[in-house]
Biopython code that builds the backbone (N, CA, C, O; Angstrom):
import numpy as np
from Bio.PDB.StructureBuilder import StructureBuilder

atoms = [
    (1, "MET", "N", (-2.645, -11.719, -26.195)),
    (1, "MET", "CA", (-0.878, -11.272, -27.024)),
    (1, "MET", "C", (-0.981, -12.536, -28.083)),
    (1, "MET", "O", (-1.139, -12.320, -29.284)),
    (2, "THR", "N", (-0.909, -13.480, -27.704)),
    (2, "THR", "CA", (-1.028, -14.493, -28.428)),
    (2, "THR", "C", (-2.321, -15.863, -27.916)),
    (2, "THR", "O", (-3.243, -15.660, -27.127)),
    (3, "LYS", "N", (-2.053, -17.087, -28.564)),
    (3, "LYS", "CA", (-3.439, -17.722, -28.264)),
    (3, "LYS", "C", (-3.267, -18.461, -27.231)),
    (3, "LYS", "O", (-4.257, -18.952, -26.689)),
    (4, "LYS", "N", (-2.045, -18.688, -26.759)),
    (4, "LYS", "CA", (-1.649, -19.290, -25.277)),
    (4, "LYS", "C", (-1.132, -18.288, -24.263)),
    (4, "LYS", "O", (-0.991, -18.764, -23.137)),
    (5, "PHE", "N", (-0.845, -17.115, -24.394)),
    (5, "PHE", "CA", (-0.506, -15.809, -23.713)),
    (5, "PHE", "C", (-1.157, -15.099, -23.594)),
    (5, "PHE", "O", (-1.514, -14.549, -24.636)),
    (6, "THR", "N", (-1.801, -14.581, -22.222)),
    (6, "THR", "CA", (-2.634, -13.715, -22.133)),
    (6, "THR", "C", (-1.811, -12.547, -21.166)),
    (6, "THR", "O", (-0.960, -13.090, -20.461)),
    (7, "LEU", "N", (-1.875, -11.380, -21.031)),
    (7, "LEU", "CA", (-1.555, -10.546, -20.098)),
    (7, "LEU", "C", (-2.639, -9.476, -19.922)),
    (7, "LEU", "O", (-3.225, -8.832, -20.791)),
    (8, "ALA", "N", (-2.785, -9.436, -18.372)),
    (8, "ALA", "CA", (-4.154, -8.905, -17.808)),
    (8, "ALA", "C", (-3.696, -7.948, -16.764)),
    (8, "ALA", "O", (-3.055, -8.497, -15.869)),
    (9, "VAL", "N", (-3.863, -6.596, -16.633)),
    (9, "VAL", "CA", (-3.678, -6.029, -15.959)),
    (9, "VAL", "C", (-4.839, -5.080, -15.171)),
    (9, "VAL", "O", (-5.703, -4.583, -15.893)),
    (10, "ASP", "N", (-4.882, -4.856, -13.967)),
    (10, "ASP", "CA", (-5.778, -4.492, -13.166)),
    (10, "ASP", "C", (-5.368, -3.725, -12.303)),
    (10, "ASP", "O", (-4.540, -4.161, -11.504)),
    (11, "TYR", "N", (-5.836, -2.310, -12.199)),
    (11, "TYR", "CA", (-5.887, -1.085, -11.232)),
    (11, "TYR", "C", (-6.648, -1.145, -9.991)),
    (11, "TYR", "O", (-7.860, -0.994, -10.141)),
    (12, "LEU", "N", (-6.228, -1.331, -8.792)),
    (12, "LEU", "CA", (-7.025, -1.550, -7.553)),
    (12, "LEU", "C", (-6.855, -0.112, -6.807)),
    (12, "LEU", "O", (-5.759, 0.444, -6.743)),
    (13, "GLY", "N", (-7.940, 0.389, -6.297)),
    (13, "GLY", "CA", (-7.774, 1.554, -5.629)),
    (13, "GLY", "C", (-8.790, 1.486, -4.342)),
    (13, "GLY", "O", (-9.948, 1.086, -4.462)),
    (14, "GLN", "N", (-8.237, 1.915, -3.116)),
    (14, "GLN", "CA", (-8.623, 1.643, -1.799)),
    (14, "GLN", "C", (-8.620, 2.984, -1.210)),
    (14, "GLN", "O", (-7.552, 3.596, -1.202)),
    (15, "ARG", "N", (-9.691, 3.534, -0.707)),
    (15, "ARG", "CA", (-9.784, 4.636, 0.132)),
    (15, "ARG", "C", (-10.060, 4.322, 1.790)),
    (15, "ARG", "O", (-11.129, 3.850, 2.179)),
    (16, "GLN", "N", (-8.891, 4.671, 2.736)),
    (16, "GLN", "CA", (-9.185, 4.424, 4.040)),
    (16, "GLN", "C", (-9.429, 5.763, 4.629)),
    (16, "GLN", "O", (-8.750, 6.786, 4.541)),
    (17, "LEU", "N", (-10.672, 5.511, 5.317)),
    (17, "LEU", "CA", (-11.108, 6.512, 5.990)),
    (17, "LEU", "C", (-10.882, 6.793, 7.595)),
    (17, "LEU", "O", (-11.208, 5.918, 8.398)),
    (18, "ASN", "N", (-10.325, 8.018, 8.033)),
    (18, "ASN", "CA", (-9.930, 7.959, 9.469)),
    (18, "ASN", "C", (-8.963, 6.740, 10.004)),
    (18, "ASN", "O", (-9.147, 6.221, 11.106)),
    (19, "ALA", "N", (-8.029, 6.383, 9.208)),
    (19, "ALA", "CA", (-7.117, 5.096, 9.715)),
    (19, "ALA", "C", (-6.098, 5.729, 10.630)),
    (19, "ALA", "O", (-5.720, 6.896, 10.517)),
    (20, "LYS", "N", (-5.761, 5.040, 11.367)),
    (20, "LYS", "CA", (-4.118, 5.392, 12.414)),
    (20, "LYS", "C", (-3.258, 5.129, 11.245)),
    (20, "LYS", "O", (-3.321, 4.209, 10.430)),
    (21, "ARG", "N", (-2.223, 6.388, 11.350)),
    (21, "ARG", "CA", (-1.194, 6.655, 10.649)),
    (21, "ARG", "C", (-0.152, 6.674, 11.779)),
    (21, "ARG", "O", (-0.398, 7.067, 12.919)),
    (22, "VAL", "N", (1.205, 6.144, 11.292)),
    (22, "VAL", "CA", (2.379, 6.219, 12.266)),
    (22, "VAL", "C", (3.300, 7.168, 11.693)),
    (22, "VAL", "O", (3.579, 6.945, 10.515)),
    (23, "SER", "N", (3.824, 8.137, 12.212)),
    (23, "SER", "CA", (4.741, 9.088, 11.606)),
    (23, "SER", "C", (6.004, 9.448, 12.678)),
    (23, "SER", "O", (5.799, 9.347, 13.888)),
    (24, "GLN", "N", (7.000, 9.769, 12.284)),
    (24, "GLN", "CA", (8.166, 10.017, 13.031)),
    (24, "GLN", "C", (8.402, 11.705, 13.312)),
    (24, "GLN", "O", (8.652, 12.489, 12.396)),
    (25, "THR", "N", (8.287, 12.064, 14.600)),
    (25, "THR", "CA", (8.361, 13.521, 14.627)),
    (25, "THR", "C", (9.272, 13.845, 15.927)),
    (25, "THR", "O", (9.557, 12.946, 16.718)),
    (26, "THR", "N", (9.633, 14.935, 16.072)),
    (26, "THR", "CA", (10.650, 15.132, 17.132)),
    (26, "THR", "C", (10.321, 16.207, 18.388)),
    (26, "THR", "O", (9.565, 17.179, 18.394)),
    (27, "PHE", "N", (11.120, 15.695, 19.373)),
    (27, "PHE", "CA", (10.475, 16.194, 20.648)),
    (27, "PHE", "C", (11.704, 16.944, 21.309)),
    (27, "PHE", "O", (12.840, 16.526, 21.529)),
    (28, "ARG", "N", (11.155, 18.125, 21.549)),
    (28, "ARG", "CA", (12.403, 19.297, 22.176)),
    (28, "ARG", "C", (11.948, 19.147, 23.775)),
    (28, "ARG", "O", (10.828, 19.355, 24.241)),
    (29, "ALA", "N", (13.382, 18.645, 24.607)),
    (29, "ALA", "CA", (13.069, 18.617, 25.791)),
    (29, "ALA", "C", (13.504, 20.371, 26.636)),
    (29, "ALA", "O", (14.104, 21.341, 26.172)),
    (30, "ALA", "N", (13.084, 20.213, 27.551)),
    (30, "ALA", "CA", (13.443, 21.803, 28.411)),
    (30, "ALA", "C", (14.665, 22.111, 28.129)),
    (30, "ALA", "O", (14.893, 23.274, 27.796)),
    (31, "ASN", "N", (15.591, 21.289, 28.182)),
    (31, "ASN", "CA", (17.310, 21.812, 27.944)),
    (31, "ASN", "C", (17.380, 22.231, 26.638)),
    (31, "ASN", "O", (18.399, 22.876, 26.386)),
    (32, "GLY", "N", (16.659, 22.075, 25.782)),
    (32, "GLY", "CA", (16.741, 22.146, 24.258)),
    (32, "GLY", "C", (17.392, 20.656, 23.305)),
    (32, "GLY", "O", (17.639, 20.565, 22.102)),
    (33, "ALA", "N", (17.508, 19.731, 24.304)),
    (33, "ALA", "CA", (17.948, 18.647, 23.252)),
    (33, "ALA", "C", (16.772, 17.979, 22.790)),
    (33, "ALA", "O", (15.786, 17.739, 23.487)),
    (34, "VAL", "N", (16.935, 17.659, 21.449)),
    (34, "VAL", "CA", (15.999, 16.811, 20.475)),
    (34, "VAL", "C", (15.968, 15.459, 20.258)),
    (34, "VAL", "O", (16.929, 14.868, 19.765)),
    (35, "PHE", "N", (15.048, 14.967, 20.550)),
    (35, "PHE", "CA", (14.891, 13.422, 20.574)),
    (35, "PHE", "C", (13.856, 12.972, 19.473)),
    (35, "PHE", "O", (12.923, 13.744, 19.252)),
    (36, "PRO", "N", (13.934, 11.781, 18.753)),
    (36, "PRO", "CA", (12.953, 11.392, 17.839)),
    (36, "PRO", "C", (11.857, 10.624, 18.804)),
    (36, "PRO", "O", (12.080, 10.050, 19.870)),
    (37, "GLN", "N", (10.560, 10.794, 18.081)),
    (37, "GLN", "CA", (9.328, 10.424, 18.574)),
    (37, "GLN", "C", (8.546, 9.796, 17.717)),
    (37, "GLN", "O", (8.581, 10.167, 16.544)),
    (38, "VAL", "N", (7.773, 8.836, 18.062)),
    (38, "VAL", "CA", (6.690, 8.351, 17.313)),
    (38, "VAL", "C", (5.092, 8.805, 17.558)),
    (38, "VAL", "O", (4.458, 8.632, 18.599)),
    (39, "ALA", "N", (4.738, 9.269, 16.645)),
    (39, "ALA", "CA", (3.167, 10.075, 16.701)),
    (39, "ALA", "C", (2.335, 9.110, 15.948)),
    (39, "ALA", "O", (2.667, 8.499, 14.932)),
    (40, "ILE", "N", (1.176, 9.054, 16.602)),
    (40, "ILE", "CA", (-0.097, 8.176, 15.846)),
    (40, "ILE", "C", (-1.140, 8.885, 15.769)),
    (40, "ILE", "O", (-1.728, 9.288, 16.772)),
    (41, "THR", "N", (-1.542, 9.156, 14.473)),
    (41, "THR", "CA", (-2.811, 10.274, 14.024)),
    (41, "THR", "C", (-3.763, 9.468, 13.339)),
    (41, "THR", "O", (-3.522, 8.378, 12.822)),
    (42, "ASP", "N", (-4.824, 10.042, 13.361)),
    (42, "ASP", "CA", (-6.153, 9.531, 12.679)),
    (42, "ASP", "C", (-6.002, 10.639, 11.065)),
    (42, "ASP", "O", (-6.049, 11.869, 11.096)),
    (43, "ALA", "N", (-5.800, 9.693, 9.627)),
    (43, "ALA", "CA", (-5.895, 10.361, 8.595)),
    (43, "ALA", "C", (-6.755, 9.672, 7.763)),
    (43, "ALA", "O", (-7.029, 8.564, 8.225)),
    (44, "SER", "N", (-7.275, 9.915, 6.719)),
    (44, "SER", "CA", (-7.770, 9.256, 5.481)),
    (44, "SER", "C", (-6.434, 9.533, 4.304)),
    (44, "SER", "O", (-5.624, 10.460, 4.278)),
    (45, "PHE", "N", (-6.563, 8.456, 3.465)),
    (45, "PHE", "CA", (-5.671, 8.221, 2.604)),
    (45, "PHE", "C", (-6.086, 7.437, 1.381)),
    (45, "PHE", "O", (-7.168, 6.852, 1.345)),
    (46, "GLN", "N", (-5.276, 7.426, 0.440)),
    (46, "GLN", "CA", (-5.942, 6.513, -0.949)),
    (46, "GLN", "C", (-4.388, 5.502, -0.950)),
    (46, "GLN", "O", (-3.262, 5.878, -0.625)),
    (47, "GLN", "N", (-4.741, 4.407, -1.340)),
    (47, "GLN", "CA", (-4.092, 3.263, -1.882)),
    (47, "GLN", "C", (-4.310, 2.811, -3.215)),
    (47, "GLN", "O", (-5.393, 2.531, -3.731)),
    (48, "SER", "N", (-3.054, 2.762, -3.775)),
    (48, "SER", "CA", (-3.544, 2.351, -5.393)),
    (48, "SER", "C", (-2.298, 1.201, -5.316)),
    (48, "SER", "O", (-1.350, 1.151, -4.533)),
    (49, "SER", "N", (-2.662, 0.304, -6.421)),
    (49, "SER", "CA", (-2.030, -1.125, -6.495)),
    (49, "SER", "C", (-2.194, -1.327, -7.923)),
    (49, "SER", "O", (-3.209, -0.834, -8.415)),
    (50, "LEU", "N", (-1.382, -1.964, -8.700)),
    (50, "LEU", "CA", (-1.860, -2.638, -9.812)),
    (50, "LEU", "C", (-1.327, -4.109, -9.997)),
    (50, "LEU", "O", (-0.134, -4.393, -9.892)),
    (51, "ALA", "N", (-2.315, -5.015, -10.281)),
    (51, "ALA", "CA", (-2.269, -6.235, -10.260)),
    (51, "ALA", "C", (-1.837, -6.759, -11.960)),
    (51, "ALA", "O", (-2.270, -6.226, -12.981)),
    (52, "THR", "N", (-1.039, -7.738, -11.907)),
    (52, "THR", "CA", (-0.960, -8.343, -13.231)),
    (52, "THR", "C", (-1.149, -9.715, -13.262)),
    (52, "THR", "O", (-1.148, -10.427, -12.258)),
    (53, "GLY", "N", (-1.364, -10.223, -14.780)),
    (53, "GLY", "CA", (-1.863, -11.500, -14.871)),
    (53, "GLY", "C", (-0.715, -12.512, -14.502)),
    (53, "GLY", "O", (-0.962, -13.717, -14.448)),
    (54, "PHE", "N", (0.565, -12.005, -14.244)),
    (54, "PHE", "CA", (1.729, -12.930, -13.639)),
    (54, "PHE", "C", (1.484, -13.014, -12.095)),
    (54, "PHE", "O", (2.369, -13.645, -11.517)),
    (55, "LYS", "N", (0.673, -12.616, -11.442)),
    (55, "LYS", "CA", (-0.088, -13.033, -10.148)),
    (55, "LYS", "C", (0.793, -12.190, -9.473)),
    (55, "LYS", "O", (1.372, -12.821, -8.589)),
    (56, "LEU", "N", (1.104, -11.107, -9.525)),
    (56, "LEU", "CA", (1.944, -10.030, -8.609)),
    (56, "LEU", "C", (1.122, -9.116, -8.478)),
    (56, "LEU", "O", (0.379, -8.777, -9.400)),
    (57, "LEU", "N", (1.117, -8.466, -7.101)),
    (57, "LEU", "CA", (0.579, -7.237, -7.188)),
    (57, "LEU", "C", (1.485, -6.101, -6.847)),
    (57, "LEU", "O", (2.211, -6.432, -5.909)),
    (58, "PHE", "N", (1.705, -4.930, -7.245)),
    (58, "PHE", "CA", (2.921, -4.088, -7.126)),
    (58, "PHE", "C", (2.325, -2.831, -6.599)),
    (58, "PHE", "O", (1.552, -2.236, -7.350)),
    (59, "ALA", "N", (2.572, -2.327, -5.396)),
    (59, "ALA", "CA", (2.259, -1.007, -4.725)),
    (59, "ALA", "C", (2.686, 0.138, -5.857)),
    (59, "ALA", "O", (3.697, 0.147, -6.560)),
    (60, "GLN", "N", (1.613, 1.083, -5.810)),
    (60, "GLN", "CA", (1.795, 2.279, -6.678)),
    (60, "GLN", "C", (2.191, 3.350, -6.069)),
    (60, "GLN", "O", (2.764, 4.251, -6.681)),
    (61, "ASP", "N", (1.876, 3.414, -4.450)),
    (61, "ASP", "CA", (2.282, 4.145, -3.517)),
    (61, "ASP", "C", (2.889, 3.959, -2.301)),
    (61, "ASP", "O", (3.318, 2.842, -2.011)),
    (62, "HIS", "N", (3.014, 5.105, -1.366)),
    (62, "HIS", "CA", (3.636, 4.552, -0.267)),
    (62, "HIS", "C", (2.597, 4.771, 0.984)),
    (62, "HIS", "O", (3.046, 5.182, 2.054)),
    (63, "HIS", "N", (1.205, 4.489, 0.831)),
    (63, "HIS", "CA", (0.354, 4.412, 1.620)),
    (63, "HIS", "C", (-0.234, 3.456, 2.400)),
    (63, "HIS", "O", (-1.048, 2.746, 1.809)),
    (64, "GLY", "N", (-0.025, 3.202, 3.739)),
    (64, "GLY", "CA", (-0.469, 1.983, 4.364)),
    (64, "GLY", "C", (0.799, 0.967, 4.709)),
    (64, "GLY", "O", (1.934, 1.043, 4.239)),
    (65, "LEU", "N", (0.366, 0.137, 5.522)),
    (65, "LEU", "CA", (1.703, -0.735, 5.662)),
    (65, "LEU", "C", (1.336, -2.096, 5.017)),
    (65, "LEU", "O", (0.473, -2.876, 5.421)),
    (66, "ARG", "N", (2.218, -2.253, 3.845)),
    (66, "ARG", "CA", (1.981, -3.204, 2.727)),
    (66, "ARG", "C", (3.494, -3.461, 2.356)),
    (66, "ARG", "O", (4.373, -2.616, 2.528)),
    (67, "ASN", "N", (3.694, -4.661, 1.854)),
    (67, "ASN", "CA", (4.966, -4.907, 0.835)),
    (67, "ASN", "C", (4.885, -4.350, -0.418)),
    (67, "ASN", "O", (3.799, -4.285, -0.993)),
    (68, "LEU", "N", (5.975, -3.909, -0.949)),
    (68, "LEU", "CA", (5.823, -3.455, -2.578)),
    (68, "LEU", "C", (5.435, -4.656, -3.578)),
    (68, "LEU", "O", (4.824, -4.366, -4.607)),
    (69, "ILE", "N", (5.686, -5.654, -3.378)),
    (69, "ILE", "CA", (5.287, -6.878, -4.354)),
    (69, "ILE", "C", (4.506, -7.970, -3.212)),
    (69, "ILE", "O", (4.982, -8.416, -2.168)),
    (70, "ILE", "N", (3.330, -8.182, -3.734)),
    (70, "ILE", "CA", (2.415, -9.125, -2.950)),
    (70, "ILE", "C", (2.030, -10.227, -4.270)),
    (70, "ILE", "O", (1.520, -9.957, -5.357)),
    (71, "PRO", "N", (2.478, -11.539, -3.727)),
    (71, "PRO", "CA", (1.812, -12.585, -4.870)),
    (71, "PRO", "C", (0.410, -12.768, -4.600)),
    (71, "PRO", "O", (-0.082, -12.802, -3.472)),
    (72, "LEU", "N", (-0.183, -12.877, -5.644)),
    (72, "LEU", "CA", (-1.702, -13.043, -5.488)),
    (72, "LEU", "C", (-2.012, -14.286, -6.121)),
    (72, "LEU", "O", (-1.309, -14.734, -7.028)),
    (73, "ILE", "N", (-3.351, -15.047, -5.551)),
    (73, "ILE", "CA", (-3.942, -16.141, -6.099)),
    (73, "ILE", "C", (-5.107, -15.893, -6.763)),
    (73, "ILE", "O", (-5.854, -15.022, -6.317)),
    (74, "GLY", "N", (-5.403, -16.510, -7.762)),
    (74, "GLY", "CA", (-6.416, -16.183, -8.509)),
    (74, "GLY", "C", (-7.185, -17.398, -8.954)),
    (74, "GLY", "O", (-6.503, -18.378, -9.255)),
    (75, "LEU", "N", (-8.830, -17.518, -9.069)),
    (75, "LEU", "CA", (-9.364, -18.639, -9.624)),
    (75, "LEU", "C", (-10.262, -18.273, -10.769)),
    (75, "LEU", "O", (-10.806, -17.169, -10.799)),
    (76, "SER", "N", (-10.394, -18.970, -11.502)),
    (76, "SER", "CA", (-11.084, -18.935, -12.642)),
    (76, "SER", "C", (-11.858, -20.220, -13.066)),
    (76, "SER", "O", (-11.390, -21.349, -12.917)),
    (77, "TYR", "N", (-13.162, -19.939, -13.641)),
    (77, "TYR", "CA", (-14.490, -21.163, -13.947)),
    (77, "TYR", "C", (-14.964, -20.444, -15.032)),
    (77, "TYR", "O", (-15.432, -19.307, -15.089)),
    (78, "THR", "N", (-14.724, -21.487, -16.092)),
    (78, "THR", "CA", (-15.663, -21.398, -17.395)),
    (78, "THR", "C", (-16.620, -22.276, -17.475)),
    (78, "THR", "O", (-16.317, -23.451, -17.265)),
    (79, "PHE", "N", (-18.027, -21.928, -17.800)),
    (79, "PHE", "CA", (-18.981, -22.693, -18.135)),
    (79, "PHE", "C", (-19.697, -23.206, -19.371)),
    (79, "PHE", "O", (-20.640, -23.990, -19.258)),
]
sb = StructureBuilder()
sb.init_structure("model")
sb.init_model(0)
sb.init_chain("A")
sb.init_seg("    ")
for serial, (resi, resn, name, xyz) in enumerate(atoms, 1):
    if name == "N":
        sb.init_residue(resn, " ", resi, " ")
    sb.init_atom(name, np.array(xyz, "f"), 0.0, 1.0, " ", f" {name:<3s}", serial, name[0])
structure = sb.get_structure()
């Protein structure tokens, strides 16, 4: 953008194959009462993230267990 300021943007995609997923379901008892229940299943899903030159990683979807904003550390070497 200028000689002293550069903006870098990277798209990071990751495919999880048959990963464990936790979801909330309901359980109906014999007397008709309904209770919340946690279910663990295997499922494949895609995670999408966007990395900026400001050293922050922004989640672009809600797949997987992670924070919405993740600080990044980068190294650069020029020879």
